[in-house]
Every structure is written in C-alpha cells, then in structure tokens.
C-alpha positions in Angstrom: 18.8 176.7 144.8 22.2 177.4 143.3 24.0 175.7 146.3 21.8 172.6 145.8 22.6 172.4 142.1 26.3 172.8 142.9 26.1 170.1 145.6 24.4 167.7 143.1 27.1 168.4 140.5 29.9 167.8 142.9 28.2 164.6 144.2 27.9 163.3 140.7 31.6 164.0 140.1 32.5 162.2 143.3 30.5 159.2 142.3 32.3 159.0 139.0 35.7 159.4 140.7 34.9 156.5 143.1 34.0 154.1 140.3 37.2 152.2 139.5 38.1 151.6 135.9 40.2 148.5 135.9 42.4 147.6 132.9 41.7 144.0 133.5 38.0 144.6 132.9 38.6 145.6 129.3 38.3 143.2 126.3 41.6 142.2 124.9 43.0 141.5 121.4 46.0 139.5 122.7 49.5 140.0 121.4 51.2 136.7 122.0 54.9 136.2 123.0 57.3 136.4 120.1 55.0 138.4 117.8 57.0 141.2 116.3 55.9 144.5 114.8 58.2 146.0 112.2 59.0 149.6 111.4 58.4 149.8 107.7 56.0 151.2 105.2 53.3 148.7 105.7 51.7 150.7 108.6 50.9 147.5 110.4 49.7 148.0 114.0 48.0 146.2 116.9 44.4 147.5 117.2 42.1 147.8 120.2 38.9 145.7 120.0 36.8 148.6 118.8 39.5 149.8 116.5 39.5 153.2 118.2 43.2 153.0 119.1 46.3 151.5 117.4 49.7 150.6 118.7 52.6 150.5 116.2 55.1 152.5 114.3 54.5 156.0 112.8 57.0 157.5 110.4 57.5 161.2 111.2 58.3 162.5 107.8 58.9 160.7 104.4 62.3 159.1 104.7 62.5 159.9 108.4 62.6 157.9 111.6 59.8 155.9 113.2 58.0 156.5 116.5 56.7 153.5 118.5 53.4 155.1 119.4 49.7 154.8 120.3 47.2 156.9 118.3 43.5 157.5 117.6 43.1 155.2 114.5 39.5 156.0 113.3 40.0 159.8 112.8 41.9 161.1 109.7 44.4 163.0 111.8 45.7 159.7 113.5 46.5 161.8 116.5 49.4 160.4 118.6 48.7 160.2 122.3 51.8 158.2 123.5 55.2 157.3 122.3 58.1 155.2 123.7 61.1 156.7 121.8 60.1 160.4 121.1 63.7 161.5 121.4 65.3 158.6 119.6 63.3 157.7 116.4 63.9 154.2 115.2 65.4 153.3 111.8 63.5 151.4 109.2 63.6 147.7 110.0 63.5 148.2 113.7 60.9 146.1 115.6 59.0 145.8 118.8 58.4 142.4 120.3 57.4 140.6 123.5 60.3 138.2 123.7 59.8 134.7 125.1 61.8 135.6 128.2 59.2 138.3 129.0 61.1 141.4 127.7 59.0 144.0 125.9 61.7 145.7 123.8 62.2 148.0 120.8 65.4 147.0 118.9 67.1 148.5 115.9 67.9 146.5 112.7 71.1 145.2 114.3 69.2 144.0 117.4 70.5 146.8 119.6 67.9 148.0 122.2 66.4 151.4 121.7 63.7 151.2 124.4 62.3 148.6 126.8 59.4 148.5 129.2 60.3 148.8 132.8 58.8 145.6 134.2 58.5 145.3 138.0 58.5 141.5 137.8 58.7 138.8 135.1 56.0 136.4 133.8 54.5 138.3 130.9 51.9 136.1 129.2 50.7 138.5 126.5 50.1 142.1 125.6 46.9 144.0 124.5 45.8 147.3 123.2 42.7 148.4 125.1 39.7 150.5 124.1 40.8 153.1 126.7 44.0 153.9 124.8 46.1 151.9 127.3 48.6 149.3 126.1 49.1 146.6 128.8 51.4 143.7 129.5 49.5 140.9 131.3 50.9 138.1 133.5 49.7 134.5 133.8 47.4 135.4 136.7 45.7 138.2 134.5 47.6 140.8 136.5 48.7 143.9 134.7 52.5 144.0 134.9 53.1 147.1 132.8 50.8 149.7 131.2 51.4 152.8 129.0 49.1 154.8 131.2 51.8 154.8 133.9 54.3 156.4 131.5 52.5 159.3 129.8 54.4 161.5 127.3 52.4 164.7 126.7 48.8 163.3 126.9 46.3 161.8 129.3 43.0 160.1 128.4 39.7 159.4 130.1 40.0 156.6 132.7 43.7 157.5 133.2 45.0 158.4 136.6 47.9 160.8 136.9 49.8 159.8 140.1 52.4 161.6 142.2 55.7 161.6 140.3 53.9 161.4 136.9 54.7 164.1 134.4 53.8 165.3 131.0 56.5 166.9 128.7 55.4 169.0 125.8 56.6 168.2 122.3 59.0 170.6 120.6 56.6 171.8 118.0 53.3 170.8 116.2 55.2 168.4 113.9 58.3 167.5 116.0 57.3 165.1 118.8 60.7 165.2 120.6 60.7 166.6 124.2 60.0 170.3 124.3 60.2 173.4 126.5 57.4 172.7 129.1 56.5 170.2 131.8 53.3 169.4 133.8 54.2 167.6 137.0 52.3 165.9 139.9 54.9 166.4 142.6 55.5 164.1 145.5 54.6 166.9 147.9 51.1 167.0 146.5 51.5 170.2 144.4 50.5 170.1 140.8 52.8 172.4 138.8 53.4 173.6 135.2 57.1 174.4 134.6 59.3 175.9 132.0 62.2 173.5 131.3 65.8 174.6 131.0 65.7 173.3 127.4 67.4 171.2 126.1 68.4 170.1 129.6 65.9 168.0 131.6 65.5 170.4 134.6 62.8 172.9 135.7 63.6 176.7 135.8 60.3 178.3 136.8 56.7 177.4 137.6 54.0 179.4 135.6 50.9 177.6 137.1 50.5 175.9 140.5 47.6 174.2 142.3 48.9 175.2 145.7 47.9 171.8 147.2 51.2 171.0 149.0 50.5 168.3 151.5 47.0 167.5 150.2 47.2 166.7 146.4 47.3 163.0 145.6 46.5 162.4 141.9 44.7 163.8 138.9 41.8 161.8 137.5 40.4 162.1 133.9 37.0 160.5 134.4 34.5 159.0 132.0 32.2 162.1 132.2 35.0 164.2 130.7 36.0 166.1 133.9 39.7 166.4 134.9 40.0 166.5 138.7 42.7 167.0 141.2 41.9 164.9 144.3 43.2 164.2 147.8 44.1 160.6 148.8 40.6 160.2 150.4 38.9 161.1 147.1 38.0 164.7 148.1 38.1 167.0 145.0 40.6 169.8 145.5 40.4 171.4 142.1 38.6 170.9 138.8 41.1 171.4 136.0 38.5 171.0 133.3 34.9 171.7 134.3 33.4 171.4 130.8 32.6 167.7 130.8 31.7 165.8 127.7 30.4 162.2 127.2 33.0 159.7 126.2 30.3 157.9 124.3 29.9 160.8 122.0 33.4 162.2 121.9 37.0 161.1 121.7 38.9 163.1 124.3 42.4 163.9 125.4 44.2 166.4 127.6 47.6 167.4 126.2 50.4 169.7 127.3 50.7 171.4 124.0 54.1 172.5 122.6 53.3 176.1 123.7 53.0 175.1 127.4 49.2 175.2 127.7 47.4 172.1 129.0 44.3 171.8 126.8 41.3 169.5 127.0 40.3 168.5 123.4 37.2 166.7 122.2 36.4 165.1 118.8 32.9 164.0 117.8 32.7 160.2 117.1 30.1 160.8 114.4 28.7 163.6 112.2 25.4 163.7 114.1 26.7 165.7 117.0 23.8 167.4 118.7 25.9 170.4 119.6 27.0 170.8 116.0 30.7 170.7 116.6 32.8 170.2 113.3 34.6 167.0 112.7 37.9 168.2 114.2 39.5 168.6 117.6 37.9 171.4 119.6 39.2 172.9 122.9 37.0 172.7 125.9 39.4 174.1 128.5 42.9 175.6 128.8 45.3 175.8 131.7 46.5 178.5 132.1 44.0 180.7 130.2 46.7 183.2 129.2 50.2 181.8 129.3 51.7 185.1 128.1 50.7 186.8 131.4 51.2 183.7 133.5 55.0 183.4 133.0 56.8 184.7 136.1 59.1 187.6 135.9 62.2 185.5 136.3 61.3 183.0 133.6 63.9 184.4 131.2 62.7 183.5 127.7 59.1 183.6 128.7 56.6 181.9 126.4 58.1 182.9 123.1 61.9 183.1 123.5 64.4 185.9 124.0 63.6 189.3 122.4 60.1 188.2 121.3 56.6 189.3 122.3 53.9 187.0 123.4 50.2 188.0 122.9 47.0 186.0 123.0 45.6 185.5 119.5 42.0 185.3 118.4 42.0 181.5 119.0 43.3 182.1 122.5 46.7 180.6 121.6 49.9 182.5 122.3 51.1 184.5 119.2 54.9 185.1 119.1 56.1 188.2 117.2 59.3 190.3 117.0 59.7 194.0 117.8 60.5 196.5 115.1 64.1 196.0 114.0 64.2 192.3 115.0 63.4 189.1 113.1 62.9 185.4 114.1 66.0 183.4 115.0 64.4 180.4 113.2 61.3 181.2 111.0 60.2 177.5 111.2 60.2 177.7 115.1 58.0 180.6 116.3 59.3 180.1 119.9 63.0 180.4 119.0 63.1 184.1 119.9 64.2 187.1 117.8 67.6 188.6 116.8 68.6 192.2 116.1 68.7 193.2 112.4 70.8 196.3 113.0 74.2 197.1 114.4 73.7 197.7 118.2 74.9 200.9 119.8 78.6 200.6 120.7 80.0 201.5 124.0 83.3 202.6 122.4 83.4 206.3 123.2 84.9 207.2 119.9 82.2 205.5 117.9 79.2 206.1 120.1 76.8 208.4 118.2 73.3 208.8 119.7 72.1 210.6 116.6 72.1 207.3 114.7 69.4 205.8 116.9 65.7 206.4 117.6 62.8 204.7 119.3 59.7 202.8 118.3 56.7 202.9 120.7 55.0 199.7 121.6 51.9 200.5 123.8 50.8 197.9 126.4 54.0 196.0 125.9 56.6 195.1 128.5 59.6 192.8 129.1 59.4 192.4 132.8 62.4 191.1 134.8 65.1 192.3 132.5 65.6 195.9 133.9 68.9 196.8 135.4 67.9 200.2 136.8 64.7 202.2 137.3 63.7 205.8 138.0 60.6 207.4 139.6 58.9 210.7 139.0 60.4 211.3 135.6 58.9 212.4 132.2 58.8 210.2 129.1 61.2 212.5 127.2 63.7 212.1 130.1 63.3 208.3 130.0 64.0 208.3 126.2 67.1 210.5 126.4 68.4 208.5 129.3 68.1 205.2 127.3 69.6 206.9 124.2 72.7 208.1 126.1 73.2 204.6 127.7 74.9 202.2 125.3 73.7 199.3 127.5 70.1 200.2 127.1 68.2 198.3 124.4 64.7 199.2 125.6 63.0 201.4 128.1 59.6 200.9 129.6 57.7 204.0 130.7 54.5 204.2 132.7 53.0 206.1 135.7 56.0 208.5 135.7 58.4 205.6 136.1 61.2 204.5 133.8 62.8 201.1 133.6 65.9 200.5 131.4 66.5 197.0 130.0 69.6 195.5 128.4 69.9 193.0 125.6 68.6 190.2 125.4 65.1 191.3 126.2 63.3 188.9 128.5 59.8 187.5 128.8 58.0 189.9 126.4 54.2 190.2 126.5 51.6 192.4 124.9 48.2 192.8 126.6 45.7 195.7 127.2 46.0 195.1 131.0 49.7 196.1 131.0 49.4 199.8 130.3 52.4 202.1 129.7 54.6 201.6 126.7 57.9 200.0 125.7 60.4 202.2 123.9 62.7 200.0 121.8 65.9 201.5 120.6 66.8 200.8 116.9 69.2 202.2 114.4 67.7 204.9 112.2 66.7 203.6 108.8 66.8 200.1 110.3 70.4 199.9 109.1 71.8 196.4 108.4 75.2 195.0 109.5 76.9 196.4 106.4 78.7 199.6 107.2 77.7 202.6 105.0 81.3 203.3 103.9 80.7 203.6 100.1 77.7 205.9 100.6 79.6 208.1 103.0 82.4 208.5 100.4 79.9 209.5 97.7 78.4 212.0 100.1 81.8 213.5 100.8 82.6 213.8 97.1 79.2 215.4 96.5 79.9 217.9 99.3 83.2 218.8 97.6 81.6 219.3 94.2 78.9 221.5 95.6 81.3 223.6 97.6 83.5 224.0 94.5 80.7 225.4 92.5 80.0 228.0 95.1 83.6 229.3 94.8 83.1 230.6 91.3 80.4 232.9 92.4 82.1 234.6 95.4 84.7 237.2 95.9 88.4 236.3 96.0 88.7 236.9 99.8 85.7 234.7 100.5 87.0 232.1 98.1 90.4 232.0 99.9 88.6 231.6 103.2 86.4 228.8 101.7 89.5 227.1 100.3 91.2 227.1 103.7 88.0 225.8 105.3 87.7 223.2 102.6 91.3 222.0 103.1 90.8 221.7 106.8 87.5 219.9 106.3 89.1 217.4 103.9 92.0 216.8 106.2 89.5 216.0 109.0 87.6 213.7 106.8 90.7 211.8 105.8 91.8 211.4 109.4 88.3 210.2 110.3 88.2 207.8 107.4 91.6 206.4 108.4 90.3 205.8 111.9 87.2 204.0 110.6 89.2 201.8 108.2 91.8 200.9 110.8 90.0 201.0 114.2 92.2 198.4 115.9 95.7 199.0 114.4 96.5 201.4 117.3 96.4 198.3 119.6 98.9 196.4 117.4 102.5 196.9 118.5 105.4 197.1 116.0 108.4 195.0 117.2 112.0 195.1 116.0 113.6 191.9 114.9 116.2 192.3 117.8 113.4 192.5 120.4 111.8 189.3 119.2 115.2 187.6 118.9 115.9 188.4 122.5 112.3 187.5 123.6 112.7 184.0 122.1 116.3 183.5 123.3 117.5 183.3 119.7 114.4 181.4 118.5 115.4 178.4 120.6 112.1 176.8 121.8 110.0 175.7 118.8 106.2 175.3 119.5 105.3 174.0 116.0 105.8 174.5 112.3 103.9 174.4 109.1 104.4 174.9 105.4 104.5 178.7 105.7 105.9 179.4 109.1 107.5 178.2 112.4 106.2 179.2 115.8 108.5 179.9 118.8 107.9 180.5 122.5 109.0 183.8 123.9 108.8 186.1 126.9 108.3 189.9 126.8 110.4 191.3 129.7 109.1 194.8 129.6 106.1 195.7 131.8 105.7 192.0 132.8 103.9 191.3 129.5 104.5 187.6 129.9 104.7 184.7 127.5 104.2 185.1 123.7 104.1 182.9 120.6 106.2 184.3 117.8 105.3 183.1 114.3 108.2 183.5 111.9 107.2 183.5 108.3 109.4 181.6 105.8 111.7 183.6 103.6 109.5 183.6 100.4 109.7 187.2 99.2 106.6 187.2 97.0 104.2 185.3 99.2 105.3 186.3 102.7 104.7 190.0 102.2 101.2 189.3 101.1 100.6 186.9 103.9 101.8 189.3 106.5 99.6 192.1 105.2 96.6 189.7 105.1 97.2 188.5 108.7 97.8 191.9 110.2 94.9 193.6 108.4 92.4 190.8 109.2 93.4 189.8 112.7 93.8 193.4 113.9 90.1 193.9 113.1 89.0 190.9 115.1 88.1 190.8 118.8 86.5 187.6 120.1 87.2 185.3 123.1 87.5 182.3 120.8 90.2 183.8 118.6 93.9 184.0 119.4 94.8 187.6 120.0 97.4 189.2 117.7 99.7 191.4 119.9 102.1 192.8 117.3 104.2 192.2 114.2 107.7 192.8 112.7 108.3 193.8 109.1 112.0 194.5 109.0 113.9 193.7 105.8 113.4 190.1 105.0 112.2 189.3 108.6 108.5 189.1 108.8 107.0 187.9 112.1 103.7 187.9 114.0 103.4 188.0 117.8 100.4 186.3 119.4 99.2 185.6 123.0 100.7 182.3 124.2 98.3 179.4 124.6 99.7 177.3 127.5 97.8 174.1 126.6 98.8 174.0 123.0 96.5 172.7 120.3 93.6 170.3 120.7 95.4 167.9 118.4 98.0 167.1 121.1 95.1 166.6 123.6 92.8 164.5 121.4 95.2 162.1 120.0 97.3 161.4 123.1 96.7 159.8 126.4 95.8 163.1 128.2 92.7 163.8 126.1 90.1 166.2 127.6 87.0 164.7 129.3 83.6 164.7 127.5 82.4 167.9 129.1 85.6 169.8 128.1 85.4 168.5 124.5 81.8 169.7 124.3 82.9 173.2 125.5 85.7 173.1 122.9 83.2 172.4 120.2 81.0 175.3 121.3 84.0 177.7 121.5 85.3 176.7 118.0 81.8 177.1 116.5 81.5 180.6 118.1 84.8 181.7 116.8 84.0 180.6 113.2 80.6 182.2 113.5 82.3 185.5 114.4 84.7 185.3 111.5 81.9 184.5 109.0 79.2 186.8 110.1 80.1 189.2 112.9 83.5 190.9 112.3 83.7 193.9 110.0 85.3 192.0 107.1 84.1 188.5 106.4 86.9 186.0 106.8 87.2 182.4 105.4 89.8 180.6 107.5 90.4 177.8 104.9 92.4 175.6 107.2 90.2 174.6 110.2 91.8 171.6 111.9 92.8 170.5 115.4 96.3 171.9 115.0 94.8 175.4 114.5 92.5 175.4 117.5 94.5 176.3 120.6 93.7 176.0 124.3 94.5 178.6 127.0 95.1 177.8 130.6 91.4 177.3 131.3 91.0 175.1 128.2 89.0 177.8 126.3 89.2 177.1 122.6 90.8 179.8 120.5 91.1 179.6 116.7 94.6 180.5 115.3 96.5 180.8 112.1 94.9 183.1 109.6 97.8 182.7 107.2 95.6 180.8 104.7 92.6 183.0 105.2 90.9 184.5 102.2 89.2 187.8 102.8 86.0 188.8 101.1 85.2 192.4 100.3 81.8 193.9 101.2 80.5 193.3 97.6 81.7 189.7 97.4 80.1 186.5 98.6 82.4 184.0 97.1 85.8 183.6 95.4 87.7 181.2 93.1 91.2 180.4 94.2 93.7 177.6 94.5 93.4 174.7 96.8 94.2 175.6 100.5 93.9 173.6 103.6 95.0 170.2 105.0 94.3 166.7 103.8 91.3 165.2 105.5 89.7 168.5 106.2 89.5 170.0 102.7 85.9 170.5 101.4 85.2 168.7 98.0 84.5 171.9 96.1 88.2 172.7 96.2 88.7 169.8 93.7 85.7 170.6 91.5 86.4 174.1 90.3 83.5 175.3 92.3 83.2 178.7 94.0 84.8 178.8 97.4 82.6 180.2 100.2 82.4 180.1 104.0 80.9 176.6 103.6 84.5 175.2 103.2 85.0 176.1 106.9 81.7 174.5 107.8 82.9 171.3 106.1 86.2 171.4 108.0 84.4 172.1 111.3 82.2 169.0 110.7 85.3 166.8 110.4 86.9 168.5 113.5 83.6 168.0 115.4 83.7 164.2 114.7 87.3 164.1 115.8 86.5 166.0 119.0 83.7 163.7 120.1 85.3 160.5 119.0 88.9 161.3 120.0 90.1 159.8 116.8 91.7 161.2 113.6 89.6 161.4 110.5 92.3 159.8 108.5 94.6 157.4 110.4 98.1 157.3 108.9 98.9 153.9 107.5 95.3 152.6 107.9 93.6 152.0 104.5 89.9 152.8 103.9 89.1 153.7 107.5 87.8 157.2 107.3 86.1 158.5 110.5 83.5 160.5 108.7 82.3 157.5 106.7 82.3 155.2 109.8 80.3 157.8 111.8 77.6 158.1 109.1 77.4 154.3 108.8 77.0 154.0 112.6 74.4 156.7 112.6 72.4 155.2 109.7 72.6 151.7 111.3 71.8 152.8 114.8 75.1 151.7 116.2 76.5 154.9 117.5 77.6 153.1 120.7 80.5 151.7 118.6 81.9 155.2 118.3 82.1 155.7 122.0 82.9 152.1 123.0 85.8 153.2 125.3 84.4 156.5 126.5 82.1 156.1 129.5 81.3 159.8 129.8 80.2 160.1 126.2 78.2 156.9 126.4 76.2 158.3 129.4 75.4 161.4 127.3 74.5 159.4 124.2 71.6 161.8 123.3 73.9 164.8 123.0 76.5 162.6 121.3 74.0 161.6 118.7 73.0 165.2 118.1 76.6 166.2 117.6 77.0 163.4 115.1 73.9 164.6 113.2 75.2 168.2 113.2 78.6 166.9 111.8 76.9 165.0 109.1 75.1 168.1 108.0 78.4 170.0 108.0 80.2 167.5 105.7 77.5 167.3 103.0 79.2 167.1 99.6 76.8 169.7 98.3 77.8 173.1 99.8 74.3 174.5 99.6 73.0 171.7 102.0 75.5 172.7 104.7 74.1 175.0 107.3 75.9 178.3 108.1 78.0 178.5 111.2 75.3 180.4 113.1 72.8 177.6 112.5 75.5 175.0 113.4 76.0 176.8 116.7 72.3 177.0 117.5 71.9 173.2 116.7 74.8 172.3 118.9 73.5 174.5 121.8 70.0 173.1 121.4 68.2 176.3 120.6 66.9 174.8 117.3 66.2 171.2 116.5 68.6 169.1 114.3 66.8 167.6 111.3 67.5 164.1 110.1 70.6 164.5 107.9 70.9 162.9 104.4 73.7 160.8 103.1 76.8 163.1 102.8 77.7 161.5 99.5 74.3 162.0 97.8 75.5 165.0 95.9 76.1 164.5 92.2 78.0 167.0 90.1 
C-alpha cells in the first residue's frame, strides 16, 4: 500500500513537471517603447495584471541608493525577489527605459549606463510584468527575447526553471541586498552544489551541500504544486529539494538562498482564511541543508559564522553565531563577521612568556575542526591542557576519547552540537585582561609590599632586621631591573652609532635622498658584517626642538615592530649631532611613483593601500604606546624592493599616555592632508591620521595629487565626491584601464575615502574599521557629504 501511494505521488509530480508553463501564455500589462520609470520618492512601478508583483525602484534606506527590483506588492513586507543592480545601487533621478532602439537599460542621472538586459537579438516590441513574477521583453512575433527568470539573484519562484549554469548568490545580510558569502549553482556537469564564496571575490572555496548528480542533473523546477525538483533531461526526478508542497492558489511562494547560506522554501497565505491556520507572514516549509553548522566541510575556513566564532542551530532552526569566552564580535551589526580576541595573546618571547597568566574555559560539545596543527593520542585531559598552556602557538585545544588536538589562532569553522562530544579548551588570559598593560597596578603592588615589609622590621631582632634589609635591597634591585626591561623592551635592539661612523657610512653625507622642514635624509652603507644599505636622517641643528624630537622618535619607534613600518636600526646623539638610522627603502616613496610616468599598476596600488592601512592600524591600536603620526602623506610612505608599503617619519608624531585619549597641540602636518580640526581649536585624536589616509587613498587610486600646484579650485577630494554623488566615477579612471575593469573595488575605495575625510571627526571610522572595509570583511555604508559638518 505504501509503495502504491508513493508511486501515485511521484506520478502526480511527473505530470506537473511535464506541463509547460509558457511566459507567452500569461496576460500582459504592456510597457511600451520609450516609457521610463524613474528612481525617486514616488514609488511608481509596473504592476502585473493581478497586482501580485511589481517592477520598479526600491530605496534601500532613507537617503540611500535605489535597487531596480521585482517584489511581492500585495503583502506588507514588499519582499524583493529579483534585482538588476544589487551591487551598484542607483542614485536618485536614475531611470529604466525600453529605448526605441530596443535597449532595456538602467541609466544614472547623467545618462551613463548602470545595467542593461543582455538581449540575444533585437526587435523588442514591449515589456510586461507577469503574474508569475517574471518580467519579460517581447518581440514583434510575440517571442520572449529576455526574461528576469533567466537571471535570478537569490530567489526562484513557482513556474521558474533553474537551468545548467544558473546560480543564486545570497545577500550580504537581511537588510543589505548586495552579493554575500554563499552560492547555489546548477553546474554544467549536472551537479547541483551549495558553495561558500571567497568573499568578497566571486569564486567558490568549498561545497557544503551537493546533489551528487554529475552526468545526470539537468535543471531544477519549482512547479505549481509547490514542489522543488531536480530532474534529468528526460524529465526523470533525481531529487526532491522541497517535498512539502503547497498550493500556489492559496500561498505566495519563494525559494531563496538566505544570507546565512541555507536554501529555504517559504510560503505566505494569500488571505486570512488559511485552513491550516498559518499566520500572515512568511513561513518555512523546507531547508537545505537542515543544519548548515555541521554541513560546512573541515576545510571551509571561516565556516558558517566567520573566524573564531561558534555556529549552533537555534530554536528556529537557523544558525546562531556566538563568540567564545574572551572574544567579542568583529562587527556587532554583522553576526557572521567573526570574533576577535579581547585580551593580550600569549607571547612567544621567551623573556615575557608566563604560563601562570593564562587559564582555560571549557566548552562542551564544541569544536573548531580543520584548524589543528598537531594531535596526540592516548593522553589525559590534564596533559592536553598543560601541553597547550606551554605552547605559545596554541590558542585552543580539543579533547575527546583520550585524544588531544592543538589549534592556532585564528580558530576555524567553529560549531556547537550535542553530536560532537568532547570539549574545547580555550586559552584566555586570567581575569580576561584587556590590551592595557597593568603597569600602574604592579607599581602600587610593589610599594605595598615595601610598606608591609617595613612594618615587620620594627618587630624583629636586629640580626633578623639586617637580613631582611639585605633581602629587601636585593628584591628592590631586581624589581628595578625588571621594570626597566618592561619599560624598554626593544632598546637592546637599537644600536648607538658615533657621528664618525655615520659620516663614513654616508661618504660625508654626499647622496641626499630627501629633505623636510626638520631633517635631511642621506643614503649610506654599513661596511661591518655586511649590514648593507641604510638611510641616515640628520636632524636640523635646532637645540631646543631636535633633542625632544630625537627622544620622541627613539622612544616611540624602538617599541614598534610591524612589517608596514620602516625599521629604526640605531641613532646618534653626540654633541650637536643628532641622527637616526633606518633600513633603506630601495623604491623610495610612493609620491615619486604615483606622480611620475612609472606609477605602480592597479594591483600594486591596492596592496600599498592595504599595507598603509595596516601600519596605521598598528600605530593607533596595537603597539604598546598609542601613536598619532600627524603627517601621513605619500612622501612618508616608502616602498621596499618588493613594493611593500612601509610608513616612515615619526618626527611629527604625538604620543599618548595610557590615561590619554586626545591632546591639544599646534598645527602639524602638510597642506592638503591636514584634518580640519587642526584649524578649529578642537581636540586632536587618531582621527587626524584617518583624514590624511583618506586623502592618500584617493591619490593612490587616482594617481593624482589632492592639490595640484598652480591649478585653482581643483581639489581631488571634492572632485571624487562629486563623481561619486553623480554616478560618474568613470571620469576618475578615464586613463586607467586596469582600475576601470575593477570599477566595483574602485567605487568601494572611493566610498571608504569619503568616510575618512568627513569634516566631523566623530563620523570618521577608526583605522581598524577602515582596514576591514577595504579588505571587504565588512560592508561600506553609503557615505554622507564630507562637508555636512557644521561647527
């Protein structure tokens, strides 16, 4: 009996599959040639005959850009099911039109194309929005020349056929419709696959669901009975992707690759008289895969939730992303952005490594598979803990069944589920210490120790007191030496040169590399031990300022260590001669590259932007003493032999103590790069460097100075914002073919730069957020007018 029922069900499905649903059989509300639809606040649209669907513009956020989209028009949610320009929102005043020459094109207010339909042949007679949710362009012979069903974004609808080569790309988030992290693809080999994307690049890095129908799969059909079927070319059903059918007469339906990577079949009752009592909202009938947390392959890197985060299935069967103890979200507004450490990680410096400062937090049924670098069998849990504690590279250990896996940072593909068993042992600093070093407290503790010890002396014999005094002296001497090492951890690596040594190394300061208001830089060679080329910065003979500048540079730079900072090798402080010795940068500054004929190519300029941002991020947030550079400009970003960007010249840097977040001082910096707060008697913070970086970023991507000498009223920053606002960014890259081909990234960089140069410092992002936006790990919001700030 069961077999007979199953056969009847399959037969019914086959019959529905074999009934063709032709677009040309649908009633039309024709859109004639030349009829425009404008992106404005009127919410005008082209409706289907029943009014179920609308084609037109939807504004994403108040004051934001517009999507050319199709949506369910009769439900309050106005759910979008297709868009033409998801990664390139149109400005107000843009329009879509079937031109008289047959083009179906979205153009910006200056008539520049944003998107156009890929027509196989000419002869468009009219367009129409159908009751199936399909927008079609029809020729003179009533043949469909183009249809939105052939170019899905993240959704398919009943009557839609998903052919080989078709794909769905998830949105970035629930509210951001731009391309996201996952893809659902009907491959040309017949295999239907869900992939993680190498976001923000458009490439696949790992399948997490496959149909295993290589050689037999042909297309996916969403039929009128509400079943989603994978079929062979002859119509044979190979797989039922959604077996909980629903009548299209009673329910609106859609299947969408949600932003979390799950393909879900949704239904929405068309009236309140639903016999099954479903509420008036979208309900899920089926999900594929059922548990994406466990479906992610071991080598999927960030998994379903990002680096260092844990994925678990919530009550609503949706993935829930959380951070382990001691970690917090990278971006609280994007739950899939991953997590960051909130404590100082264990150092591999033998002098500073102290295992007593760290402990573990147990996370039962939690694992980060794929990130282990070594494993052990037949060991006890205590042995596993101690092994991870003694290993500075170990951020977490997983223990189960007498086995121990050690994993390094970042933690990959975290998941929590009762089926996992075992436990994750995450290593954190005791007391969940923050990045601020506990120097003041330790000094208080030392003083307290001395006071307590002193009080004991008065109650002891003279001989004992003498012994205690000797011990106290030795203890104090040890503490002073230890404190000195802590306060100057890198000074041992800084070499002291004599003036004669540097005079010989530079051949009498003969070859000048560059000069500024405070110093001149010369090329030199250290002959001892084949140390190679150096750059010697000779500070000007200004007795009052140069001594302070030398002290500031040596103290600040000696504490820095980052691949995107120029390394300080030594110094000379001999009489009136004060010099600094740096590693030599064979390719000079980016200024000489950008504004001459031998400019770097687009890819190199992108890498230089990344490197400069990383260096500034380190100075502001990661080194022991926060440093404001105060003079970020192309002349102060140097390039080594591999064109790696390295920030130089800390002579104008202003250091902040641990208890400071801002300072008031005189104007510093260079014309064209100086933040407006310098002129407004406002507090000076790290945001002045963010402003300067924004100008530098525009110069990098446009290969043009912000202020051209002798050219009146032609400021690059103003021009770039006008081009962005008017949708004419192509003017900025008119002579740069490589940048033009990567216009999406170019636009993102312009948007980041506009955020950086906001007149109001509080609107500027910090450098860590700037870096994440550039790299694509977080989205770039639409920037406001930089000059909207009023004192």
